[in-house]
C-alpha positions in Angstrom: 11.8 36.4 -26.4 10.7 33.5 -25.0 10.4 30.7 -27.7 7.4 29.0 -25.5 5.0 31.2 -26.2 2.0 29.2 -27.3 -0.2 32.4 -27.6 -3.9 31.0 -27.7 -5.6 34.3 -28.3 -5.1 36.1 -31.5 -6.2 39.3 -32.7 -6.1 41.0 -36.2 -6.3 44.1 -36.7 -8.3 45.8 -40.4 -6.8 49.6 -40.9 -9.7 50.2 -43.3 -13.0 52.7 -43.1 -15.1 54.3 -45.8 -14.4 57.4 -43.6 -13.3 58.8 -39.8 -16.0 59.0 -37.1 -15.8 62.3 -35.5 -15.2 60.4 -32.0 -13.0 57.7 -33.3 -9.3 57.7 -31.8 -8.6 54.1 -33.3 -6.0 53.8 -36.1 -7.8 53.3 -39.9 -7.4 54.8 -43.1 -9.4 55.3 -45.9 -7.7 53.6 -48.9 -8.9 51.9 -52.8 -9.6 48.4 -52.8 -6.4 47.2 -54.9 -4.4 48.8 -51.0 -7.1 46.8 -49.4 -7.0 43.3 -51.3 -3.3 43.7 -50.9 -3.6 44.0 -47.3 -5.9 41.2 -46.8 -2.9 38.3 -46.6 -0.6 39.8 -45.0 -1.4 39.2 -41.3 -0.9 36.0 -41.5 2.3 36.7 -43.2 3.2 38.2 -40.3 2.2 35.5 -38.2 4.4 33.2 -40.3 7.3 35.1 -39.9 7.1 35.1 -36.4 6.7 31.2 -36.2 9.8 31.1 -38.3 11.5 33.2 -36.5 10.6 31.5 -33.1 8.8 34.6 -31.9 5.9 32.7 -31.0 5.6 28.8 -30.4 5.4 26.5 -33.5 2.3 24.2 -31.8 0.3 27.8 -31.4 -3.6 26.9 -31.8 -5.8 29.6 -31.1 -8.9 29.1 -28.8 -10.2 33.0 -29.6 -9.3 34.8 -32.7 -11.0 38.6 -33.0 -10.5 40.5 -36.4 -11.4 44.0 -35.9 -11.0 47.4 -37.2 -11.4 49.8 -38.3 -14.1 48.2 -40.2 -13.1 44.5 -41.4 -16.2 44.5 -43.6 -14.0 46.9 -46.1 -12.3 44.0 -47.0 -15.7 42.2 -48.6 -16.3 38.7 -48.8 -13.0 37.9 -51.3 -10.8 39.9 -49.1 -11.8 38.3 -45.9 -11.3 34.8 -47.6 -8.0 35.8 -48.5 -7.1 37.2 -44.5 -8.5 33.4 -43.3 -6.6 31.8 -45.9 -3.0 33.4 -44.9 -4.0 32.9 -41.0 -4.5 29.2 -42.0 -1.3 28.4 -44.0 0.5 29.7 -40.5 -2.0 28.2 -37.8 -4.7 25.1 -37.5 -7.7 27.6 -37.1 -9.7 24.3 -36.7 -10.2 24.1 -32.8 -11.1 27.9 -32.4 -13.8 28.7 -29.6 -15.1 31.9 -30.8 -14.4 33.6 -33.7 -15.3 37.3 -33.8 -15.5 40.1 -36.6 -16.4 43.3 -36.1 -18.8 45.0 -38.7 -20.3 47.9 -39.3 -24.1 48.0 -40.1 -23.5 49.7 -43.8 -21.2 46.6 -44.9 -23.0 43.7 -43.7 -24.8 41.9 -46.4 -26.0 38.4 -47.3 -23.0 37.3 -49.2 -20.4 38.6 -46.3 -22.6 36.8 -43.7 -22.8 33.1 -45.4 -19.2 33.8 -46.1 -18.2 34.2 -42.4 -20.2 31.4 -41.4 -18.2 29.6 -44.4 -15.4 30.4 -42.5 -16.2 29.5 -39.3 -16.8 33.0 -37.8 -19.3 32.4 -35.0 -19.6 35.7 -32.8 -20.6 39.0 -34.6 -20.0 42.3 -33.0 -21.8 45.0 -34.5 -20.7 49.1 -33.6 -24.8 50.4 -33.4 -23.4 53.5 -31.1 -27.1 54.4 -30.6 -30.7 54.4 -32.2 -31.3 58.3 -33.2 -30.4 59.1 -36.7 -29.9 62.5 -36.3 -27.4 61.5 -33.9 -25.8 58.9 -35.5 -25.0 61.9 -38.7 -24.0 64.0 -36.2 -21.2 61.9 -35.3 -20.0 61.5 -38.7 -22.0 57.6 -38.8 -22.3 56.1 -42.4 -25.3 54.0 -41.1 -28.8 54.9 -39.8 -31.2 53.4 -37.3 -32.7 51.0 -40.7 -28.9 49.7 -41.5 -28.5 48.0 -38.1 -32.3 46.6 -38.0 -31.4 45.4 -41.4 -27.9 43.9 -41.2 -29.3 42.3 -37.5 -32.1 40.2 -39.7 -29.1 39.6 -41.9 -26.7 38.1 -39.5 -30.0 36.3 -38.1 -31.0 34.8 -41.4 -26.9 33.1 -42.1 -27.4 31.4 -38.8 -25.3 33.8 -36.3 -26.9 33.8 -32.5 -23.9 35.0 -31.1 -24.2 38.9 -31.5 -23.8 42.1 -29.9 -24.1 45.6 -30.4 -21.7 48.8 -29.0 -23.7 51.6 -28.2 -22.1 54.9 -26.3 -23.1 56.3 -23.4 -23.2 60.5 -23.0 -23.5 61.2 -26.7 -23.9 65.1 -27.6 -27.2 65.2 -28.9 -28.9 62.3 -27.2 -31.6 63.0 -24.6 -32.2 60.4 -21.7 -35.0 59.1 -23.4 -33.5 58.8 -26.7 -30.9 56.5 -24.8 -33.6 54.1 -23.1 -35.0 54.2 -27.0 -31.7 53.1 -27.9 -31.3 50.7 -25.3 -34.7 49.0 -25.6 -34.6 48.4 -29.4 -30.9 47.1 -29.1 -33.0 44.3 -26.5 -35.8 44.3 -29.0 -32.8 42.6 -31.4 -32.6 40.0 -29.0 -28.7 40.2 -29.3 -26.8 38.5 -26.2 -24.1 40.8 -25.9 -23.7 44.3 -25.4 -21.1 46.5 -24.8 -21.8 49.9 -23.2 -19.2 53.4 -23.4 -19.1 56.1 -21.9 -17.5 58.6 -24.5 -14.2 59.8 -24.1 -12.8 62.8 -26.0 -9.8 61.7 -28.2 -7.0 64.2 -29.3 -6.8 64.9 -33.1 -10.4 64.0 -33.4 -13.5 66.0 -35.5 -14.7 65.7 -31.8 -12.0 67.5 -30.2 -11.5 70.0 -32.5 -15.5 70.9 -32.2 -15.0 71.0 -28.7 -12.1 73.1 -28.5 -14.3 75.5 -30.8 -16.7 75.8 -27.9 -19.2 72.8 -28.6 -20.3 71.2 -25.2 -20.4 67.5 -24.1 -22.5 65.9 -21.2 -20.8 66.5 -18.4 -19.5 63.4 -15.7 -22.5 63.4 -13.9 -24.7 63.4 -17.0 -22.7 60.6 -18.0 -23.2 58.4 -14.8 -26.7 59.4 -14.9 -26.7 57.3 -18.8 -24.0 54.2 -17.4 -26.6 54.2 -14.6 -29.6 53.9 -16.5 -27.8 51.0 -18.8 -27.2 48.9 -16.1 -30.7 49.0 -14.7 -32.7 48.1 -17.9 -29.9 45.7 -19.4 -30.2 43.5 -16.1 -33.9 44.3 -16.1 -33.5 42.0 -19.5 -31.4 39.4 -18.3 -27.8 40.6 -19.1 -25.1 40.4 -16.5 -22.8 42.9 -16.6 -19.7 40.7 -16.2 -17.0 43.7 -16.9 -17.0 47.3 -16.6 -18.3 48.3 -19.9 -20.0 44.6 -20.9 -22.9 43.1 -20.6 -24.3 39.6 -21.3 -26.1 36.7 -21.3 -25.2 33.9 -18.4 -22.9 32.3 -20.8 -22.5 34.6 -24.0 -19.7 36.6 -22.6 -17.0 37.2 -24.9 -14.0 34.4 -24.6 -11.3 36.4 -25.9 -11.8 40.0 -24.0 -12.2 37.7 -20.5 -9.0 35.8 -21.3 -7.2 39.4 -22.1 -8.7 40.6 -18.7 -7.8 37.5 -16.5 -4.1 38.1 -17.6 -3.5 35.9 -20.3 -1.2 36.5 -23.2 -2.5 37.2 -26.8 -1.2 37.9 -29.7 -1.7 41.2 -32.3 -1.5 41.7 -36.1 -1.5 44.1 -38.6 -0.5 47.8 -38.0 -1.5 49.2 -34.5 -2.6 45.8 -32.9 -1.1 45.0 -29.5 0.8 41.9 -28.2 1.8 40.4 -24.6 3.9 37.6 -24.1 5.3 36.3 -21.1 7.2 39.3 -19.8 7.3 41.4 -23.2 4.8 43.7 -24.7 4.8 45.0 -28.2 2.9 47.2 -30.1 3.4 47.1 -33.4 3.3 51.1 -35.3 0.1 53.3 -36.6 1.7 52.8 -39.9 0.0 51.1 -42.4 2.8 51.8 -45.3 5.8 50.9 -42.7 3.7 47.7 -42.0 3.1 46.5 -45.6 7.2 47.1 -46.6 8.0 45.3 -43.9 5.6 42.1 -44.2 6.6 42.3 -48.2 10.0 41.7 -46.8 9.3 39.2 -44.7 10.9 41.5 -41.2 9.3 42.5 -38.4 6.8 45.4 -38.8 8.1 48.8 -37.3 6.8 48.5 -33.0 7.6 49.2 -30.3 8.3 47.0 -27.2 9.5 46.8 -24.2 10.8 43.8 -21.1 9.2 44.6 -18.1 10.6 42.3 -15.0 8.5 39.7 -13.5 7.0 41.6 -10.8 5.3 44.7 -12.7 4.1 42.0 -15.2 2.0 40.3 -12.4 0.8 43.5 -11.0 -0.5 44.8 -14.4 -2.3 41.4 -14.7 -3.7 41.4 -11.6 -5.0 45.0 -11.5 -6.3 44.2 -14.7 -8.2 41.6 -13.5 -10.4 43.8 -11.4 -12.4 45.3 -14.4 -14.4 41.8 -14.1 -17.6 41.2 -11.8 -15.7 38.0 -10.6 -13.3 40.4 -9.4 -9.6 38.9 -8.2 -7.9 36.2 -5.3 -4.4 37.6 -4.5 -3.5 34.3 -2.8 -5.2 32.5 -6.4 -3.4 34.8 -8.6 -0.4 34.3 -6.6 -0.1 30.6 -7.8 -0.5 31.3 -10.8 2.2 34.2 -11.4 4.8 33.5 -8.1 6.1 36.6 -8.9 3.1 38.4 -7.1 3.5 36.3 -4.4 5.9 39.1 -1.9 2.5 41.3 -2.3 -0.3 39.3 -1.5 -0.3 40.4 2.1 -0.2 44.0 0.8 -2.9 43.7 -1.7 -4.9 42.3 1.1 -4.7 45.0 3.0 -5.5 47.6 0.4 -8.4 45.6 -1.0 -9.8 45.6 2.7 -9.2 49.8 3.0 -10.9 50.1 -0.2 -13.5 47.6 0.9 -14.5 50.3 3.9 -14.3 52.7 1.6 -17.4 51.3 -0.2 -15.0 50.8 -3.1 -15.2 47.3 -3.3 -16.7 44.1 -2.4 -15.5 40.6 -1.1 -18.0 38.2 -3.5 -19.2 34.4 -1.6 -16.3 33.0 -3.7 -13.6 35.5 -1.7 -12.4 37.3 -4.2 -12.5 41.6 -4.2 -15.1 43.2 -7.0 -15.4 47.2 -7.7 -19.2 48.1 -6.2 -20.9 50.6 -8.3 -19.4 53.1 -6.9 -15.9 51.8 -7.1 -16.8 51.3 -10.8 -17.0 55.1 -11.4 -13.4 55.6 -10.2 -12.2 52.5 -11.6 -8.5 54.0 -12.7 -8.0 55.6 -9.0 -9.3 52.4 -7.6 -6.7 50.6 -9.6 -4.1 52.4 -9.2 -3.8 52.0 -5.5 -2.8 48.4 -6.0 0.0 49.5 -8.2 
């Protein structure tokens, strides 16, 4: 791996929850407090080992830091302090521009919010999912609507302005009116960012087993209608759809995720965390015990890794940028990634053809972006450019 990979975008995975939501396919485990506290300093130790071995540059100083999960709040305020202390021993966090922590409404307390603010966190993403207690209960969530509102009040009291909510479109049992209410209640909380995800059926989840047993989910048409309804309501409230699944008030877009979508390198710490550096990418295995054992012994955690040829690497980065409303410009992209130069003409031809089909459009700055129709079949559009 190159030794000059000064990665400026850092992700830390906290793999703990107090239970498993029926639809969730992310890696998390239920563990007692001693195990959670023992884990807290390990991401920093993993990073120090990478620095010592030259995996990433000694001068690496992250501009964005994103702590996700799982449920980072399961570490509680003392565990989060230990996590950050471990990271600070490895890198300078004084220049982080955007520091996000994902939280579950049920774990937000005044002590936790105050601790996050003191540590330097300046952005919080709250997993609300919807504003219907019956639906939340049916999904296996451990919070209710009151907890969402209470969590937002606590975060506001602690001084957080950059707050966002996650909502899921197409949930079973949530009516069209219920979905409208969820969006309107989210807006009433004055959040500056909303992520609207379509419900996906992940393998080996409780929801997948429920469906296999005969339960039906909203069909594709219903999902698209829910997403369209969300876009109309959020646009009317002044939020811009800057990425397929993300809306923000101007200036409040998630910088960490923007960097990834724009093709920048990123470093992931913790089990199941993914990284990309130059032409190499790797993902730590979803194995907490294996991770703890390896990092405690100051060795690399078990992971899957691959090295891409320069053209494939550049193509992947280019295609990912099409998720953004700002779109992509083949010629400008090739200036940054010379390996893509030979494909610029081909991409222009493909995008022109897709434009004639109403799937992409050219913005005033010359970039190509997905149309409303194109967003509905985004994966198919992107495959045309690979």
